Each structure stands twice: as C-alpha cells, then as structure tokens.
VOGU-3710 file (C-alpha; in Angstrom, 3 decimals, decimal comma):
1> mlndtqiksl> -0,038/-0,007/-0,053  0,989/3,588/-0,660  1,764/6,217/1,743  2,172/10,039/1,334  5,876/10,128/2,051  6,291/7,508/-0,722  4,054/9,310/-3,183  5,844/12,574/-2,689  9,220/11,057/-3,317  8,066/9,278/-6,820
11> kstgkakkyf> 9,619/10,927/-9,844  9,094/10,320/-13,564  11,195/7,469/-15,040  10,689/8,713/-18,476  7,810/6,421/-19,247  4,377/5,946/-17,455  4,425/3,706/-14,434  1,829/2,333/-12,038  2,016/2,069/-8,256  -0,730/0,089/-6,734
21> dgggmyllvt> -2,403/0,871/-3,465  -4,989/-2,087/-3,302  -8,488/-2,748/-4,221  -7,674/-2,161/-7,935  -6,490/1,497/-7,398  -3,156/2,705/-8,506  -1,240/5,881/-8,991  -0,105/6,554/-12,590  3,192/8,599/-12,656  3,306/9,856/-16,338
31> atgsklwrlv> 6,418/10,395/-18,426  5,921/14,221/-17,559  5,713/13,494/-13,903  1,971/14,023/-13,428  0,526/11,705/-10,672  -3,045/10,456/-11,668  -5,354/8,201/-9,536  -6,919/5,280/-11,410  -9,276/2,477/-10,457  -9,530/-0,698/-12,535
41> yhydkkeksl> -12,701/-2,444/-12,070  -14,974/-5,011/-13,804  -18,677/-4,526/-14,717  -20,793/-6,702/-16,975  -17,793/-8,966/-17,514  -15,769/-6,125/-18,875  -12,705/-4,527/-17,565  -13,077/-0,674/-17,052  -11,156/2,207/-15,737  -12,241/5,318/-13,646
51> sfgeypsvsl> -10,329/8,377/-13,011  -10,239/10,098/-9,369  -8,065/13,124/-10,276  -4,590/14,308/-9,741  -2,307/14,078/-6,745  -1,959/16,241/-4,622  -5,135/18,013/-5,396  -6,764/14,625/-4,714  -5,080/13,142/-1,598  -4,296/9,563/-0,855
61> kdarerrdda> -7,177/9,645/1,627  -9,553/11,204/-0,746  -8,602/8,858/-3,353  -9,246/5,837/-1,116  -12,586/7,279/-0,179  -13,639/7,671/-3,817  -12,415/3,975/-4,438  -14,540/2,750/-1,542  -17,541/4,605/-2,961  -17,062/3,166/-6,335
71> krllaqgidp> -16,948/-0,373/-4,745  -20,277/0,291/-2,856  -21,797/1,217/-6,279  -20,580/-1,996/-7,845  -21,968/-4,061/-4,889  -25,435/-2,382/-5,780  -24,938/-3,445/-9,412  -24,209/0,122/-10,492  -21,495/0,966/-12,928  -19,356/3,648/-11,064
81> gahkkaivak> -18,159/5,191/-14,366  -21,613/5,468/-15,817  -22,609/6,940/-12,489  -19,932/9,633/-12,533  -20,950/10,497/-16,296  -24,479/10,871/-15,090  -23,685/13,189/-12,310  -21,553/15,429/-14,728  -24,388/15,496/-17,191  -26,705/16,527/-14,485
91> riaeqensfk> -24,421/19,278/-13,437  -24,154/20,614/-16,800  -27,894/20,381/-17,395  -28,353/22,370/-14,163  -25,944/25,052/-15,368  -27,937/25,375/-18,587  -31,160/25,849/-16,579  -29,647/28,189/-13,968  -31,274/31,485/-13,214  -28,294/33,279/-14,695
101> kialewyesq> -28,314/31,418/-17,788  -32,077/31,866/-18,365  -32,048/35,470/-17,171  -29,305/36,428/-19,860  -31,332/34,613/-22,427  -34,419/36,535/-21,438  -32,410/39,636/-21,515  -31,183/39,156/-25,181  -34,585/38,122/-26,542  -36,988/40,449/-24,672
111> tgqftdkyrg> -35,273/43,732/-23,969  -34,261/44,784/-27,501  -37,202/47,351/-27,738  -35,885/49,269/-24,684  -33,406/52,095/-24,676  -29,768/51,459/-24,002  -30,130/53,423/-20,935  -33,003/51,144/-19,531  -31,239/48,065/-20,640  -28,201/49,269/-18,652
121> hitfrlntyl> -30,330/49,556/-15,568  -31,542/45,954/-15,950  -27,879/44,769/-16,305  -26,934/46,696/-13,217  -29,905/45,023/-11,098  -29,048/41,664/-12,362  -25,188/41,831/-11,722  -25,490/43,842/-8,400  -28,440/41,965/-6,697  -29,825/38,783/-8,397
131> fpafggvvis> -26,841/36,954/-9,819  -24,621/37,079/-6,689  -27,580/35,694/-4,671  -28,984/32,941/-6,838  -27,524/33,141/-10,251  -26,155/29,504/-10,185  -29,365/28,085/-8,774  -31,584/25,842/-11,095  -34,405/28,184/-11,835  -37,120/25,443/-11,047
141> klepqdilav> -35,626/25,132/-7,606  -35,861/28,757/-6,548  -38,288/29,453/-3,761  -40,047/32,747/-2,878  -38,002/33,082/0,127  -34,695/33,206/-2,032  -36,028/36,303/-3,743  -37,313/37,758/-0,488  -33,992/37,453/1,252  -32,655/39,672/-1,594
151> vrpieqkgll> -35,207/42,411/-1,671  -36,143/42,642/2,071  -32,785/44,223/3,126  -33,171/46,734/0,089  -36,731/47,509/1,264  -35,519/48,191/4,786  -33,011/50,684/3,350  -36,002/52,671/2,017  -35,133/51,629/-1,641  -38,806/50,558/-2,230
161> etarrlvqmv> -38,781/51,216/-5,843  -35,687/49,101/-6,313  -37,084/46,174/-4,320  -40,372/46,362/-6,519  -38,519/46,399/-9,635  -36,269/43,457/-8,667  -39,432/41,267/-7,983  -40,931/42,544/-11,215  -37,799/41,406/-13,011  -37,745/38,068/-11,531
171> sqimryaiit> -41,403/37,537/-12,378  -40,726/38,374/-16,105  -37,723/36,039/-16,131  -39,774/33,395/-14,497  -42,659/33,805/-17,164  -39,892/33,288/-19,907  -38,821/30,102/-18,128  -42,231/28,779/-18,125  -42,875/29,621/-21,741  -39,607/27,803/-22,704
181> grakhniaad> -40,347/24,886/-20,513  -37,649/25,309/-17,769  -40,000/26,037/-14,969  -43,665/25,305/-14,074  -44,614/28,109/-11,634  -43,822/31,854/-11,228  -42,518/32,015/-7,735  -42,367/35,842/-7,825  -46,138/35,932/-8,020  -46,293/34,289/-4,510
191> lrgalkprrt> -44,726/37,499/-3,259  -47,583/39,668/-3,967  -48,284/41,771/-0,850  -44,996/40,731/0,836  -43,519/44,270/0,241  -44,607/47,538/1,420  -47,044/49,294/-1,007  -45,664/51,448/-3,670  -45,535/55,169/-2,797  -46,970/57,152/-5,731
201> qhratitdpe> -44,485/60,004/-6,728  -45,819/62,930/-8,607  -43,521/65,091/-10,496  -43,911/68,715/-9,706  -46,072/70,608/-12,139  -48,615/73,520/-12,213  -52,246/72,684/-12,940  -53,935/75,881/-11,698  -54,919/77,789/-14,840  -54,441/81,057/-12,954
211> kigpllraid> -50,627/80,196/-12,191  -50,026/78,850/-15,817  -50,383/82,438/-17,429  -47,577/83,867/-15,372  -45,422/80,838/-16,071  -45,994/81,191/-19,804  -45,221/84,824/-19,718  -42,035/84,255/-17,658  -41,008/81,591/-20,309  -41,689/84,059/-23,190
221> sypgyfplnc> -39,533/86,797/-21,575  -36,645/84,349/-20,528  -33,473/86,146/-21,544  -30,224/84,709/-22,866  -29,523/81,673/-25,148  -32,314/81,709/-27,774  -32,572/77,846/-28,380  -33,039/77,307/-24,831  -35,859/80,073/-24,818  -37,389/78,220/-27,795
231> alrlaplffv> -37,167/74,748/-26,037  -38,949/76,289/-22,958  -41,678/77,824/-25,042  -42,218/74,497/-26,953  -42,277/72,425/-23,905  -45,934/73,022/-22,793  -47,123/72,953/-26,602  -45,590/69,527/-27,124  -45,529/68,009/-23,569  -43,216/65,230/-24,739
241> rptelraaew> -40,543/63,824/-22,194  -37,651/66,211/-21,667  -35,121/63,899/-23,246  -37,343/63,634/-26,489  -37,724/67,413/-26,561  -34,190/68,748/-25,958  -32,648/66,064/-28,339  -35,048/67,036/-31,220  -33,547/66,992/-34,791  -34,508/69,097/-37,614
251> sefdlaakew> -34,627/65,917/-39,828  -37,681/64,776/-37,665  -39,834/67,946/-38,571  -41,984/68,509/-41,506  -43,189/72,130/-41,174  -45,299/72,096/-44,223  -47,234/68,987/-42,963  -47,189/70,378/-39,414  -45,736/67,260/-37,903  -42,912/66,015/-35,735
261> ripagrmkmr> -42,277/62,479/-36,254  -39,874/61,093/-33,337  -38,271/57,782/-34,406  -38,675/54,698/-32,215  -34,975/54,943/-31,205  -35,571/58,036/-29,317  -38,698/57,038/-27,487  -38,837/55,573/-24,091  -41,052/52,710/-25,282  -39,156/52,332/-28,424
271> qkhivpladq> -42,221/53,166/-30,594  -42,262/55,937/-33,131  -44,406/58,928/-32,151  -46,098/61,807/-34,047  -46,632/65,241/-32,439  -49,068/67,432/-34,496  -47,631/70,962/-34,678  -50,188/73,766/-33,604  -49,722/76,988/-35,624  -48,151/78,544/-32,429
281> avrileelkp> -45,445/75,800/-32,461  -44,787/76,129/-36,191  -44,147/79,883/-35,676  -41,558/79,320/-32,881  -39,728/76,647/-35,049  -39,548/79,247/-37,885  -38,000/81,785/-35,501  -35,552/79,075/-34,493  -34,695/77,928/-37,928  -32,252/80,575/-38,844
291> fsgggkylfp> -30,337/79,982/-35,641  -29,885/76,252/-35,670  -31,512/75,060/-38,790  -28,144/74,353/-40,455  -27,233/71,854/-37,812  -28,524/68,472/-36,444  -30,352/69,687/-33,311  -33,017/72,164/-32,809  -31,519/73,183/-29,406  -27,644/72,555/-29,577
301> sirtddrpis> -25,539/73,002/-26,652  -24,096/76,605/-26,108  -20,812/75,055/-26,137  -20,943/72,629/-29,278  -23,336/71,971/-32,049  -22,493/68,193/-31,812  -24,792/67,731/-28,893  -28,074/69,217/-27,511  -28,751/71,214/-24,514  -28,968/69,167/-21,315
311> dvtmlaairr> -31,850/68,552/-18,952  -29,877/70,309/-16,256  -29,820/73,392/-18,516  -33,561/73,440/-18,912  -34,131/72,763/-15,289  -31,653/75,545/-14,356  -33,684/77,940/-16,375  -36,799/76,939/-14,703  -35,160/77,704/-11,348  -33,847/80,998/-12,439
321> mgyekhelct> -37,419/82,054/-13,385  -38,341/81,510/-9,756  -39,996/78,159/-9,639  -38,831/75,858/-6,864  -38,214/72,167/-6,975  -41,656/71,311/-5,427  -43,411/73,632/-7,910  -42,157/72,586/-11,260  -39,626/70,417/-13,140  -38,881/69,654/-16,723
331> hgfrgmastl> -41,214/66,782/-16,912  -43,968/68,726/-15,289  -45,359/70,176/-18,628  -46,518/66,601/-19,391  -48,489/66,443/-16,019  -49,825/70,033/-16,733  -51,195/68,820/-20,163  -52,557/65,532/-19,033  -54,298/67,006/-16,064  -55,963/70,096/-17,822
341> lnelgynrdw> -56,839/68,167/-21,170  -58,780/65,737/-19,042  -60,579/68,381/-17,105  -61,285/70,203/-20,414  -63,222/66,984/-21,503  -61,000/65,654/-24,135  -61,011/61,858/-24,947  -58,886/59,961/-22,611  -57,536/57,811/-25,321  -56,450/60,955/-27,332
351> ierqlahger> -54,561/62,255/-24,477  -52,910/58,952/-23,528  -51,723/58,437/-27,297  -50,362/61,883/-27,403  -48,443/61,371/-24,079  -46,930/58,315/-25,827  -47,842/55,976/-22,956  -46,806/52,437/-23,931  -49,083/49,865/-25,440  -48,590/46,376/-24,140
361> nevraaynha> -49,947/44,715/-27,186  -46,721/44,658/-29,580  -48,920/44,374/-32,643  -51,083/47,279/-31,729  -48,127/49,221/-30,722  -46,653/49,158/-34,163  -49,582/51,226/-35,540  -50,404/53,438/-32,559  -48,240/56,332/-33,643  -50,964/57,483/-36,022
371> qylperrkmm> -53,883/56,421/-33,866  -56,488/59,104/-33,348  -54,186/61,422/-35,446  -56,983/63,730/-36,908  -58,547/64,043/-33,344  -55,089/64,703/-31,784  -54,212/67,322/-34,362  -57,531/69,189/-33,474  -56,711/68,802/-29,778  -53,095/70,018/-30,065
381> qewanyldql> -54,275/73,127/-31,893  -57,108/73,830/-29,274  -54,586/73,263/-26,524  -52,210/75,849/-27,999  -55,127/78,323/-28,131  -56,155/77,554/-24,554  -52,525/78,402/-23,418  -52,736/81,659/-25,313  -55,870/82,566/-23,512  -54,280/81,755/-20,191
391> rkns> -51,132/83,902/-21,139  -53,342/86,825/-21,830  -55,943/86,607/-19,099  -54,491/85,102/-16,043
//
C-alpha cells in the first residue's frame, strides 16, 4: 500500500509507471511527472477504468474514499463510471437551466425594444443583486424566500422602488422560463403583498390655470440663449418627455405637414411617435430655424453643435425664473397637459396616445403612432389656443 511520503518521493522514469494501493486502485506517474489516480474494475464482464483526479489535489485519503464509494456502487449493481458521467451530465444540465443562464437569455430576446439606458439599468440590477444571490441556482428550484432574502434588506434601506422592480424582473424571467419549458410556476407571484405598498410619486407641475399664465409669460421673456428660450416655449405645446424634446433633430420635422415624427430609437417605449404641430409651434420653429436650422439639433448646446442642451440646462432656467423644486420640473409640462386636457373633457385615449404612454400589445403598438391622429391634431391646436388665453387673461 502507498503512503504520502512514498508518493511525494515518486519521480518520472521517462515513461508511464503504475504504483498500486490495493482494491484495484493505483497511482499513474506519467512520463512528464504528473501523478494520476486510477481504479480498475470489472462490470458486466468487462474491464473498465475510472479516474479520480490528480495528486496532490486529490489526496491519498480522498482517493481511497472515492475507491470505496465506487466499490459500494458496484455492490449495488451500478457502474461507477456511468454513475460519474450521469452526475457530470446532470451538473451541466443544471448550469444550462440556472437562473443566470435563463436571465441572460431573457435579456437578449426580450429587452431589445428598450433604450440602451434602460437596458443598462436591467444589467446593473441583475449583476448587483440577483446573480450574486442565486444566479447559479436551477431556476425550477428557486423558492419565494430566495427572492425575499434579496429584496427585504433593500426595502429596509428605504429603496422601495428598487425592491419592487427586482421582484418584477424576476417575475418576467420566470414567465420566460415557463414559456420555454424550464419552470412550471412563477414564484415571484407568490410575493404579492410581501413588500410595502408602492408610494406614488408625482412630478412637480402646475395645474392651476391662474398660475399657468404667469409661467408662460415668464418663459416668453426668459433672456439669454435663444434655443433654450425656444425649448422652454415649446415644452408646454408638445408635452413630450424632456429627453425627447431637448434632443429633437431638424430631420424629424415637416413644417409644411405640421408634424414632428420622433423615431422609435429616441422614444422611451421604442415606438415611433407623431406630434401634430399647432400654428403657434410652427411659428416658434420658424423663428428658431435661422439660428440652428443648418445643424442637426434644434437646441444645440451653447458649447458645441455636436450635442443638444442638457436637462440640467433646462431645469436651471426654470429655477432662475423663480420656480422651486416642489413647484415645477422639466417633466411637469406633461402632467400639466394631462391634467388640464382631461379636465377640459378631451377623450382620454387621445390624451394617452399623445403622451406616448406604452402599449402592452406589440402588434397594436406598431400602428399606434398614427392612432387618433385627426383628433389629436385638433386637440393640440385647441390646447395651444387655450394656453394663449391663459397667457393673456391670467
């Protein structure tokens, strides 16, 4: 029988040599000096060989334990070599069905319609929170408690929206796993009611008609950089998202047709969008064209024509006009229009389509950019007229 002192002293003789330990196990010292554990056994009247690994990574004690385990399998009529292959195959299959593997598959196939920024948020949450906790776990073996163990500490830190979005993401991944046959139950659904209720956050806006008139007059008289002044004057007329407004490109506008067509790549929901241009908006754009019409952006940065003004620039202008954080933000023009158009009795579907709120049905979403366009065109002109009345009378 072998011992550790003897094994350590064994050197290569220039050709492979076997050193037996008993029970069919031996140490193979190769021509290059590697020391490999092997077991010779008989199964179904055939001589077979089984590898236990390399010394010293697999010690003499470990090798003997593996030999004894193999002998016990043989006593039960099980081929230890086939058993080892089955374990390896199961491990590989589990890796293929791990939460991380399926989550990455879901990410590639299901998030292509999102903006790069939003895709970045998803990647961050996966890599920061979910993968370290249970990325390697077979998705069908996940339990609701596994998710709760991740999101509960986040919730306790006051990051309620992050916790909610993580559960939502796991739910989407689980649904994908069910559709592709890797899971049978959406465990995230079992967490309904486990987290604190979502706190509704309203972006600061002005909806009192008596206060909108002074705001519009303050915008009209805002001094300084002319494209910034135009962006502020157009914000209540368009009520698009701030990023969609400030990065507007001249190539997207057809002043003759009185339309602004925003391509899907610049929209939050990755769906193209049409903004009908009221006469007031066309006049502002015609004023602006001599200033920036030769470039790409309507509202180029004051420092370079290669990029548009920033949201910070627009927000700073609002603050300089005397409106505090709790009173108005750049996103607030959307809330202003949404609230007042509803109060004025316009069809809710027209308003929602003009706000470019996402459509869950992907087939319908492909056509929604032109939905209710005649009605929206009339609404946008009447909205601009209404703002003019507030500008003059309040």
